[in-house]
Each structure stands twice: as C-alpha cells, then as structure tokens.
C-alpha positions as CSV (number, residue, x, y, z in Angstrom):
1,M,90.0,95.2,81.9
2,K,93.5,96.4,82.8
3,I,95.4,95.0,85.7
4,S,98.4,96.8,87.4
5,I,100.9,94.9,89.5
6,I,103.1,96.9,91.9
7,V,106.4,95.4,92.9
8,P,108.3,97.4,95.6
9,C,112.0,96.6,95.5
10,Y,114.9,97.4,97.9
11,N,118.3,95.9,97.3
12,E,116.9,93.0,95.4
13,V,119.6,92.1,92.8
14,D,119.7,88.6,94.1
15,N,116.0,88.1,93.3
16,I,116.1,89.3,89.6
17,Q,116.4,85.8,88.3
18,K,113.5,84.7,90.4
19,L,111.3,87.5,89.0
20,E,112.2,86.5,85.5
21,A,111.6,82.8,86.1
22,E,108.5,83.0,88.3
23,F,106.9,86.4,88.0
24,F,106.9,87.2,84.4
25,P,105.4,84.1,83.2
26,V,102.4,84.8,85.4
27,A,102.1,88.5,84.4
28,E,102.3,87.5,80.7
29,G,99.8,84.6,81.2
30,L,97.2,87.0,82.7
31,V,96.7,88.7,79.3
32,G,93.8,87.4,77.6
33,S,92.5,85.4,80.6
34,S,89.0,85.9,82.2
35,L,88.0,86.9,85.6
36,F,84.7,87.2,87.3
37,N,81.6,87.9,85.1
38,D,83.7,86.8,82.1
39,A,85.7,90.0,82.1
40,I,88.7,89.6,79.9
41,I,92.1,91.0,81.0
42,Q,93.3,92.9,77.9
43,C,96.4,94.5,79.5
44,V,98.8,94.0,82.3
45,E,100.8,96.9,83.7
46,V,103.9,96.2,86.0
47,V,105.1,98.9,88.1
48,F,108.5,98.2,89.7
49,V,109.4,100.8,92.5
50,D,113.0,100.9,93.6
51,D,113.0,102.4,97.0
52,G,116.5,103.9,97.0
53,S,118.4,100.7,96.7
54,K,122.0,100.8,97.6
55,D,122.9,98.0,95.1
56,S,122.2,98.1,91.4
57,T,118.6,96.9,91.6
58,F,117.2,99.7,89.6
59,D,119.7,99.4,86.6
60,V,119.4,95.6,86.6
61,L,115.7,95.6,86.6
62,K,115.6,97.9,83.5
63,S,118.3,96.0,81.7
64,A,116.7,92.7,82.4
65,F,113.0,93.5,81.8
66,A,112.5,96.6,79.7
67,S,112.6,94.5,76.5
68,R,109.7,92.4,77.6
69,A,107.2,95.2,77.2
70,S,104.6,94.8,74.5
71,A,101.2,96.1,73.4
72,N,99.5,94.1,76.2
73,L,102.3,94.1,78.8
74,T,103.5,97.5,79.8
75,L,106.3,98.1,82.3
76,K,107.1,101.2,84.4
77,F,110.3,101.7,86.5
78,E,109.9,104.2,89.4
79,R,112.8,105.2,91.6
80,H,113.3,106.9,94.9
81,E,116.8,108.6,95.3
82,M,116.7,107.7,99.0
83,N,115.2,104.9,100.9
84,R,111.8,106.2,102.0
85,G,110.1,103.0,103.2
86,L,107.7,100.4,102.0
87,G,104.6,102.6,102.4
88,A,106.2,105.5,100.3
89,A,107.1,102.9,97.6
90,I,103.5,101.6,97.6
91,R,102.1,105.1,97.3
92,T,104.6,105.8,94.3
93,G,103.3,102.6,92.7
94,F,99.7,103.5,93.2
95,K,100.3,107.0,91.7
96,A,101.9,105.4,88.7
97,S,99.4,102.7,88.1
98,T,96.4,103.0,85.7
99,G,94.7,99.6,86.1
100,E,91.1,99.0,87.2
101,L,92.4,96.2,89.6
102,I,95.7,96.7,91.4
103,V,97.9,94.0,93.0
104,T,100.7,94.6,95.4
105,T,103.3,91.8,95.7
106,D,106.5,91.2,97.5
107,S,109.5,91.2,95.2
108,D,110.9,88.1,96.8
109,G,108.0,85.8,96.0
110,T,107.3,84.9,99.6
111,Y,103.8,84.6,98.5
112,K,104.0,82.6,95.2
113,F,103.6,84.7,92.2
114,S,101.6,81.8,90.7
115,T,98.8,82.5,93.0
116,I,98.1,86.1,91.6
117,P,95.3,84.9,89.4
118,A,93.6,83.3,92.3
119,L,94.0,86.3,94.4
120,L,92.4,88.4,91.6
121,A,89.6,86.0,91.2
122,C,88.5,87.0,94.8
123,L,87.8,90.5,93.6
124,N,84.4,89.7,92.3
125,D,81.3,91.9,92.4
126,G,80.9,93.3,95.9
127,V,84.5,92.9,97.0
128,D,86.8,96.0,97.2
129,L,89.9,94.5,98.7
130,V,91.4,91.0,99.0
131,T,94.3,90.2,101.2
132,A,96.5,87.1,101.4
133,S,96.0,85.3,104.8
134,P,98.6,82.8,106.0
135,Y,96.8,82.9,109.4
136,H,93.4,81.8,108.0
137,P,92.5,78.2,109.0
138,E,93.1,77.4,105.4
139,G,96.3,79.3,105.0
140,D,99.9,78.1,105.8
141,V,103.4,79.3,106.9
142,V,106.4,77.6,105.4
143,G,109.9,77.9,106.9
144,V,109.6,81.5,108.2
145,P,111.4,82.2,111.4
146,A,109.1,81.6,114.4
147,Y,109.9,85.0,116.1
148,R,108.6,86.7,112.9
149,I,105.4,84.8,112.8
150,F,104.9,85.4,116.5
151,L,105.1,89.2,116.1
152,S,103.1,89.3,112.9
153,R,100.4,86.9,114.1
154,G,100.3,88.7,117.5
155,S,99.8,92.1,115.8
156,S,97.0,90.6,113.6
157,L,95.4,89.2,116.7
158,L,95.1,92.6,118.2
159,Y,93.5,94.0,115.1
160,R,91.1,91.2,115.1
161,I,90.1,92.1,118.6
162,L,89.9,95.8,117.9
163,L,88.3,95.7,114.5
164,D,86.8,92.4,112.9
165,W,87.3,89.0,114.4
166,K,86.5,87.3,111.1
167,I,89.6,88.7,109.4
168,F,92.7,86.7,110.3
169,T,95.6,88.5,108.8
170,Y,96.1,92.3,108.7
171,T,99.8,92.6,107.8
172,A,100.2,91.1,104.4
173,L,101.6,93.0,101.4
174,F,100.1,90.6,98.9
175,R,96.8,92.1,98.1
176,G,94.4,93.1,95.4
177,Y,92.5,96.4,95.2
178,R,89.7,98.0,93.3
179,R,90.9,101.4,92.1
180,R,88.1,103.2,94.0
181,V,89.8,102.0,97.3
182,I,93.2,103.5,96.5
183,E,91.7,106.7,95.3
184,Q,89.5,107.2,98.3
185,I,91.6,106.0,101.3
186,Q,94.6,107.9,102.3
187,F,97.3,106.4,104.4
188,E,100.2,108.2,106.0
189,A,102.7,105.5,107.0
190,D,106.0,105.2,105.2
191,D,107.0,102.0,106.9
192,Y,105.6,98.4,107.1
193,L,102.5,99.8,108.8
194,A,101.2,101.2,105.6
195,G,99.4,98.1,104.2
196,T,97.6,97.5,107.6
197,E,96.7,101.3,107.8
198,L,95.2,101.2,104.3
199,M,93.2,98.1,105.0
200,V,91.9,99.1,108.4
201,K,90.9,102.6,107.1
202,A,89.0,100.9,104.1
203,M,87.2,98.6,106.6
204,L,86.2,101.6,108.7
205,K,84.9,103.4,105.7
206,G,82.6,100.4,104.8
207,Y,84.6,98.8,102.0
208,T,84.2,95.0,101.7
209,V,87.4,93.1,102.6
210,V,87.8,89.3,102.0
211,E,90.8,87.0,102.6
212,Y,92.5,84.6,100.2
213,P,94.0,81.8,102.2
214,A,97.6,81.7,101.2
215,A,100.9,80.1,102.1
216,L,103.7,82.5,103.3
217,H,107.1,81.1,102.4
218,R,110.6,81.8,103.8
219,R,112.6,84.3,101.8
220,V,115.2,82.4,99.6
221,F,117.6,85.2,98.5
222,G,118.7,88.2,100.4
223,V,117.5,89.3,103.8
224,S,114.1,90.7,105.0
225,K,114.0,94.5,105.0
226,A,111.6,94.8,107.9
227,R,112.9,96.8,110.8
228,L,111.3,94.9,113.6
229,L,111.5,97.4,116.5
230,Q,110.3,100.3,114.5
231,T,107.5,98.2,113.0
232,I,106.3,97.0,116.3
233,K,106.2,100.6,117.6
234,S,104.2,101.8,114.6
235,H,101.6,99.1,114.9
236,L,101.2,99.7,118.7
237,R,100.7,103.4,118.1
238,F,98.2,102.8,115.4
239,Q,96.4,100.2,117.5
240,A,96.1,102.7,120.3
241,R,94.6,105.2,117.9
242,L,92.1,102.6,116.6
243,L,91.2,101.7,120.1
244,L,90.5,105.3,120.9
245,H,88.4,105.6,117.8
246,R,86.4,102.5,118.7
247,L,85.8,103.8,122.2
248,H,84.6,107.1,120.8
249,I,82.2,105.3,118.5
250,C,80.9,103.3,121.4
251,S,80.4,106.5,123.5
252,L,78.1,107.9,120.9
253,F,75.6,105.2,121.7
254,V,75.7,105.6,125.5
255,E,72.5,107.2,127.0
256,P,73.5,110.3,129.0
257,K,72.4,110.1,132.6
258,N,69.6,112.3,133.7
C-alpha cells in the first residue's frame, strides 16, 4: 500500500525546523508499518505545495528535504506562482499524489504529526473519509484563540443541523481519504471552505465519513493564514446552498394536494 501526505504551505519558513523534527520521523516511520487488515505500507509519498509564498518557503523546503528521498519515501515539491488559496493548493496536491490513501495536514502541526498513524488507522474497511475532530466529546482544543474557536465551532454546528448531527467537526484540514473520494468528488472553493465543501459533497453522495477525536493546538510559529471575514462569507453562502438542497430533497417526498 502507498500513502500520500499532502502538506500545503504559505510563508512557512519559520516552520521548516518543526517539519524536520516532528513530521519527517512520522513519515519515515510509516514505511513498513501495518494498517487495518494487516496491509503493509510499502511507500510514503510527501507532496509539499507552496501556494505562492512571498518568503523563501519553496527554496528552503527543497534544500532542507530533497535529500531525504529514498526508494520508500518519495518527495514532490509543487508550486503556485501566485497565492491561490488553500483549496487550490489541496487540488494541486491531490493531482500530484499517487497513493491509495491520502492524508492532508497543516504545515504548522496544529494537529500533531505524531497522530497521522492513528488517523490512517480509522480508514478501515467501509470508511471512505476520516476527519480530525477537536469538537468531538473526546477531542480537545489547546491554546487556540477563543474567537477562532467560536467561529469554527459555530460553523460546524450549522453543518451539523443541516447535514448530520453525529459529525461534530466539519472544518478541519487534517484528514484521511481513500483515492476514490478525491477522484469522484469535485470541489470548487479556492479558500478555506474547500475541505468542508469536499466532505459535505462526499457525505451527500453516500460516502462513509468518521471522526478521529483529536487535539487542535495553537500555532507556535508564524501567523494563521485564514482570512476570517472571507471564510465566514464563504461558509454562509455554502450553507445557504446546502439548505436549499435539503429543502428540495424534502419537497420530493411531500404528497401533492388533490
């Protein structure tokens, strides 16, 4: 089995050492390990996507990590000439990836890289997508500014009402996918809505989604790239479309009056 790990990056020079110290030991440690049904991970592919960074992120990534490639650990470095947004970076990563299972993870380690194996273990038979869930009763939030949690948790609450109450978190980037999901589900958003759009559309198509209760940690280096006002507007527009979709489905089951 081959695993792909997609790491979108934007102005992440300050996090290169964190990636070296915390991410690569995990990626290298996956090689030869077993997953569900005793499947053995034979190769790990890491795809870094630099989304038009204004600093030297792309050059530093290549100079720091290109030499770590081996027969069982392949590295790809993709680059956008201009900043196009997280959603566009994820699509570029998906297109470049070749693994049977795909992980998307934040470059700043706000979800601990050490939990990648546990996340992957949730993709057992019958599961198509697993999402990290800090808002799950067994999840946690550590040191993240309260206003960000309020907005993110509030957005997830609306999706729970509109779609599936049993799923607590709809907004995490830290996810695992089976390849059939990313090949069959198209998403349009270029911004931070992208991951939510992809998961919601997968759920509406009948793919099985489960949660991995996880701890969301405060970013240590650099600053968050989320554009809050734009992100809120994107979610509200998408939620309105989802509500209309749900109302239309319900109307199909209403008996017409004689």
